[in-house]
N, C-alpha and C positions, 0 to 999 in steps of 0.2 A: 722411886717409880719402882723399883724392883719387889719392895716390900707389900706395894698395892697389888701388881704382878700376881706375885705369890698369894696373897691373901684373897682374892678372886676367884685364881683357880683353884682353891683348895674350896670355897663358897660352891664354884661349880662343881666341882665332884662330887662331892658332901651331897649337892641337891637330884645330881646324877644318879647317885649310888641310892640314894632314900627316897625317890621317885619312883624309881623299877617296880612294876608289876611283882606279886610273886610268883614262881612258876609253877605253870598247871600242872596238876598231878593226871598224870595220862595213866596213871596204873588200871588196870579191871577192877570193876567193883568187886569181883570175888575176893581180891586182896585183903580187904581192907575186913573183911568178916574171917578169913583163915587163921583156924589154930594149927601152927606147924609142928609136927614132931620130926626130929631132924633124926636121920639114921649113916650112923658109919658102919657100913654094910660088913666089912670085914670082923667088927666085934661087936656085929647085934647077933643073933640067932642061928648056930650051924646045925645043919640041918641032918648033914652025913657023916659026923666023927672027922672031919682032916682040922680040927681046929680053925677052922675061918668060916665067919658068918658070911651067909649065902642069900640068893633070891631066897629058895623054897624056904629059910628060916623066915624073911619077912612074911612071904605068904601066908605060914601056919600063924604069924603073929597080928595078922589083919583086924581080927574081929576084937580082939583085946585094943589095938591101937585106935578101933572105931568107937570102942565102948567109955574110952576116957575121953572122950568130946574133941578129938582128933577131925580134920576136915583136911587135911591137908599131909603131903609126905615130902619132904627135903632130904635128899638123897645126895650123901657125900659122893667122893670119885666111886664111880663104877668101871668107867671103860678103861679099855686096855691100859698096862702100865705096868712099869716095871718097878714100882713102889720103893724108889728113892726118895721120894717126896711125899710120901702119905698117899698115893697113889693119884696126886695131882701130874706128876712128870706123865702124861697122857702119851701113849705111843700111836693107837688108832681110836680117833672119835668116833669111829662106825661099831667100834666093838665091844660089849660087855666082856671085864676081865674074864677071864674064863676059873679063876678059882672063885666067882661068884654065882656062873653060870653060863647061860648062853643069852644069843638075842631073844632065840623063842622061849627061852624062861622070864627074861624082861616082859617082854610083852604080853603073857599069862600073867605076870606081878601086875602091870599097869591093866587089864581086863578084870581082873578079880578086885584091884583097889575101886575103879570104877561102879563094880555091880556095887561095892558100900559107900558110892557115895565119896570117896577119897579122889582126891587130886594129885596128881606124881608129879614133882618139883628135881631135876637133876642141879646138880651144882656144877657148873660150868665154867670153868678158868681158864679159857684159851689161850693165855699167856704165858700159863704153865705147862707148856710143853715138853715132852721129854727130847733129850738131842738125838733119837733114834727112832721120834715123829717122823713122817712120807716129806712132810713142810721142812722142815729142819734140814735133814737129808738133802733134799731137793736143791735147800740155799747155798749148802756150799759149793753146788757146783756154777752157780752164779747167779747172780739177780733175773736175770732174764727168762733161766730155766728154773725159776724155783717159784716163790709168790705171786711174783708182780711181774707179771704177762701182761702188757698193755695192750689194748685191741679197743678201739675206737675211745680212746681216751680214758676205758675205764679199766682199773686194777682188777683183776682174777685171781682168783685162786684155784691153779688145775689140781689142787687135791679133793676141790670138793666140787667138780666137773659132774655133769647128768650120768655122765659114762663113767665114773669112778663108782656114784653111788647108788646105780645099778649093780653094781661087781661085789656090794657088799648086802646084807637083809637088812633093811629099814625096818626100824621098828618104832 
């Protein structure tokens, strides 16, 4: 009986797995036609001679990038960082790192890219947060004072509240 039970269970499991519909692709249509150009900002083009690539350097090269058939820019880390992890150790998800420029510079980059029909994507890996990020520092004070403040059964993130967003320049 035990062998029959195992065989029946296995057959049912295989049938259930093979009978499942494929996952629906919810990606926007433009993604299927995107030609990405990946830019690691610090090693792209240095426009001011400080040895680090910057936003102005990217703006300077937008016409060239467009000319080679690209329609989407994908930027590796550009947010404020201590750069202990290639820029992925984000200290402030609301600010462009000063070595690349300012939030206003980034806004201008996006505007210039859009004028040329280029989309802009940012590499955001929220799990790679710096131990100096406000979220991390707040979590050291205890669970209720940090990321998991529960109100009405919903998890909230104090560092992303509307009040916090209003204090930073949005891009």
